[in-house]
C-alpha positions as CSV (number, residue, x, y, z in Angstrom):
1,X,-14.7,-17.4,4.5
2,X,-13.5,-13.9,3.1
3,X,-10.7,-11.9,4.7
4,X,-12.4,-8.7,6.0
5,X,-9.6,-6.7,4.2
6,X,-11.3,-7.5,0.9
7,X,-14.6,-6.1,2.2
8,X,-13.0,-3.0,3.5
9,X,-11.1,-2.4,0.3
10,X,-14.4,-2.6,-1.6
11,X,-16.0,-0.1,0.7
12,X,-13.0,2.3,0.7
13,X,-12.5,2.1,-3.0
14,X,-16.1,3.1,-3.6
15,X,-15.7,6.0,-1.2
16,X,-12.5,7.1,-3.0
17,X,-14.2,7.1,-6.4
18,X,-17.1,9.0,-4.9
19,X,-14.7,11.5,-3.5
20,X,-13.2,11.9,-7.0
21,X,-16.7,12.5,-8.4
22,X,-16.4,9.4,-10.6
23,X,-19.5,7.2,-11.0
24,X,-18.2,3.6,-10.6
25,X,-20.6,2.3,-13.3
26,X,-18.8,4.4,-15.9
27,X,-15.6,2.5,-15.4
28,X,-16.8,-0.8,-16.7
29,X,-14.3,-2.1,-19.3
30,X,-12.0,0.8,-18.6
31,X,-8.2,0.6,-18.5
32,X,-8.2,1.2,-14.7
33,X,-5.5,-0.5,-12.7
34,X,-5.5,-1.7,-9.1
35,X,-2.3,-1.6,-7.1
36,X,-2.6,-2.7,-3.5
37,X,-0.1,-3.0,-0.7
38,X,-1.0,-5.9,1.6
39,X,1.6,-7.8,3.6
40,X,-0.4,-10.2,5.8
41,X,-3.6,-12.1,6.0
42,X,-4.1,-12.9,9.6
43,X,-7.8,-13.8,9.1
44,X,-6.9,-17.3,7.8
45,X,-4.8,-17.9,10.9
46,X,-7.8,-17.5,13.2
47,X,-10.3,-19.3,11.0
48,X,-9.3,-22.3,8.9
49,X,-5.6,-22.9,9.6
50,X,-5.0,-26.2,11.2
51,X,-8.6,-27.4,10.7
52,X,-9.2,-28.8,7.1
53,X,-12.9,-29.3,7.9
54,X,-13.4,-25.5,8.0
55,X,-12.2,-25.1,4.4
56,X,-14.9,-24.5,1.9
57,X,-15.2,-23.5,-1.8
58,X,-14.7,-19.8,-0.9
59,X,-11.6,-20.2,1.3
60,X,-9.1,-19.9,-1.5
61,X,-10.5,-16.8,-3.1
62,X,-11.5,-15.3,0.2
63,X,-7.9,-15.4,1.6
64,X,-5.5,-15.2,-1.3
65,X,-3.8,-11.8,-1.2
66,X,-3.9,-11.5,-5.0
67,X,-7.6,-11.8,-5.0
68,X,-7.9,-8.6,-2.9
69,X,-6.9,-6.7,-6.1
70,X,-8.7,-9.1,-8.4
71,X,-12.0,-8.7,-6.6
72,X,-11.9,-4.9,-7.1
73,X,-11.2,-5.3,-10.8
74,X,-13.9,-7.9,-11.1
75,X,-16.5,-5.9,-9.2
76,X,-16.0,-2.6,-11.1
77,X,-15.1,-4.2,-14.4
78,X,-11.6,-2.7,-14.5
79,X,-9.3,-4.1,-17.2
80,X,-6.0,-2.5,-16.3
81,X,-3.2,-4.2,-14.3
82,X,-4.3,-5.7,-11.1
83,X,-1.8,-6.8,-8.4
84,X,-0.9,-6.9,-4.8
85,X,2.6,-5.9,-3.5
86,X,4.2,-7.1,-0.3
87,X,7.3,-5.2,0.8
88,X,6.3,-5.2,4.5
89,X,6.0,-1.7,6.0
90,X,6.5,0.1,2.6
91,X,3.9,-2.0,0.7
92,X,1.4,0.8,0.1
93,X,4.1,3.3,-1.0
94,X,5.6,0.8,-3.4
95,X,2.1,0.1,-4.7
96,X,1.7,3.8,-5.5
97,X,5.2,3.8,-7.1
98,X,4.2,1.0,-9.4
99,X,0.8,2.7,-10.2
100,X,2.7,5.8,-11.2
101,X,5.0,3.8,-13.4
102,X,2.0,2.1,-15.0
103,X,0.3,5.4,-15.7
104,X,3.4,6.8,-17.3
105,X,3.8,3.8,-19.5
106,X,0.1,4.1,-20.4
107,X,-0.6,0.6,-19.3
108,X,-3.7,2.1,-17.5
109,X,-5.5,5.4,-17.7
110,X,-6.4,5.5,-14.0
111,X,-5.3,3.7,-10.9
112,X,-6.9,2.8,-7.6
113,X,-4.0,2.3,-5.2
114,X,-3.2,2.2,-1.5
115,X,-3.3,-0.6,1.1
116,X,-4.8,-2.3,4.1
117,X,-3.6,-4.0,7.2
118,X,-5.7,-5.9,9.8
119,X,-4.5,-7.3,13.2
120,X,-6.6,-10.4,13.8
121,X,-4.0,-12.9,15.1
122,X,-1.7,-12.7,18.1
123,X,1.1,-14.5,16.3
124,X,2.8,-11.5,14.6
125,X,2.3,-9.4,17.7
126,X,4.1,-11.9,19.9
127,X,6.9,-12.1,17.3
128,X,7.6,-8.4,17.2
129,X,7.2,-8.2,21.0
130,X,10.0,-10.8,21.3
131,X,12.1,-8.7,18.9
132,X,11.6,-5.8,21.4
133,X,10.4,-3.7,18.6
134,X,7.2,-2.5,20.4
135,X,6.9,0.3,22.9
136,X,6.5,-1.3,26.3
137,X,4.0,1.3,27.5
138,X,2.0,1.5,24.2
139,X,3.0,5.0,23.4
140,X,4.9,6.0,20.2
141,X,7.4,8.7,21.1
142,X,8.2,9.8,17.6
143,X,11.4,12.0,17.1
144,X,12.0,11.9,20.9
145,X,15.1,10.8,22.7
146,X,13.0,8.5,24.9
147,X,11.7,6.6,21.9
148,X,11.7,2.9,22.8
149,X,9.6,1.1,20.2
150,X,6.7,1.5,17.9
151,X,2.9,1.0,18.2
152,X,1.0,-1.1,15.7
153,X,-2.1,0.2,13.9
154,X,-4.6,-1.1,11.4
155,X,-6.8,0.3,8.7
156,X,-7.2,0.9,5.0
157,X,-6.5,3.9,2.7
158,X,-6.8,4.3,-1.1
159,X,-6.2,7.1,-3.6
160,X,-7.3,7.5,-7.2
161,X,-4.5,8.5,-9.6
162,X,-4.5,9.8,-13.1
163,X,-2.0,11.4,-15.4
164,X,-2.0,15.1,-14.7
165,X,-2.9,16.0,-18.2
166,X,-6.0,13.7,-18.1
167,X,-7.1,15.0,-14.7
168,X,-6.9,18.6,-15.9
169,X,-8.7,17.8,-19.1
170,X,-11.5,16.0,-17.1
171,X,-11.8,18.9,-14.7
172,X,-11.0,16.7,-11.7
173,X,-10.6,17.9,-8.2
174,X,-6.8,17.5,-8.0
175,X,-5.7,17.1,-4.4
176,X,-2.0,16.7,-5.1
177,X,0.6,15.9,-7.7
178,X,3.2,13.1,-7.4
179,X,6.2,14.5,-9.2
180,X,8.5,11.5,-8.9
181,X,9.0,8.2,-7.0
182,X,11.8,5.7,-6.4
183,X,12.4,2.5,-4.5
184,X,15.4,0.4,-3.7
185,X,16.9,-2.1,-1.2
186,X,20.1,-1.7,0.8
187,X,21.3,-5.2,0.0
188,X,23.8,-6.8,2.4
189,X,24.0,-4.2,5.1
190,X,24.4,-4.4,8.9
191,X,21.1,-6.4,9.3
192,X,18.0,-7.7,7.6
193,X,15.7,-5.1,9.2
194,X,18.3,-2.4,10.1
195,X,18.0,1.0,8.3
196,X,20.9,2.1,6.1
197,X,21.7,5.7,5.5
198,X,23.5,5.3,2.2
199,X,20.6,3.4,0.7
200,X,18.2,6.0,1.9
201,X,20.3,8.8,0.3
202,X,20.4,6.8,-3.0
203,X,16.6,6.4,-2.9
204,X,16.1,10.1,-2.3
205,X,18.5,11.0,-5.1
206,X,16.7,8.7,-7.5
207,X,13.3,10.3,-6.6
208,X,14.7,13.8,-7.2
209,X,16.2,12.7,-10.5
210,X,12.9,11.2,-11.5
211,X,10.9,14.4,-10.8
212,X,13.7,16.7,-12.1
213,X,13.4,18.8,-9.0
214,X,16.3,20.6,-7.3
215,X,16.8,19.4,-3.7
216,X,16.6,22.9,-2.4
217,X,13.0,23.1,-3.7
218,X,11.6,20.4,-1.5
219,X,11.0,19.6,2.2
220,X,11.8,16.2,3.5
221,X,10.2,14.3,6.4
222,X,11.5,10.9,7.5
223,X,8.9,9.0,9.6
224,X,10.1,5.4,9.5
225,X,13.1,3.2,8.5
226,X,15.3,3.7,5.6
227,X,13.5,4.2,2.3
228,X,10.1,3.0,3.7
């Protein structure tokens, strides 16, 4: 009855904590937050949807997106904020943005954040195919003049975040530092799913202002639509 995304998030979160040299049992009762980006649960579409007889006592908790975060908090004993964010393609990045904000506000002392996506139903695939958003030959020609659509993928990825001062005090293996984050929406532009250059510029400017970095000091890579 359980969406396999929940199982994978349990496995990958354990690996992330192992990679951070943190014993999970030491986190019981800690102010650790969970911020997950998840936009779909296709598992319910191929299991119980349309057939009430297949619903059991575990269906609700097994398939509610909010429970994906709640299950991690329950399993590890985390007592910080625990939530799921759905902003479509940018869900995981927005989850990390909110995790950083929560750490800054000292709502939590550590955050497990990232996202997952599983393709288990043909419905969404058919929909984006009819939108002509997919590459007809199954190849993603990124940054090429012959680009004619994207290719879908699935998986799960999580990172463990702390305030830099805490990570340094704990002697953690610091893989990177997030200096600043920002998020926005382009409002009423040329289309619901159409990128907007002005909104993208505003988001970049907000991120630079947040991290107090001069634009000349950073590199920039755009690999998707505006601000995502």
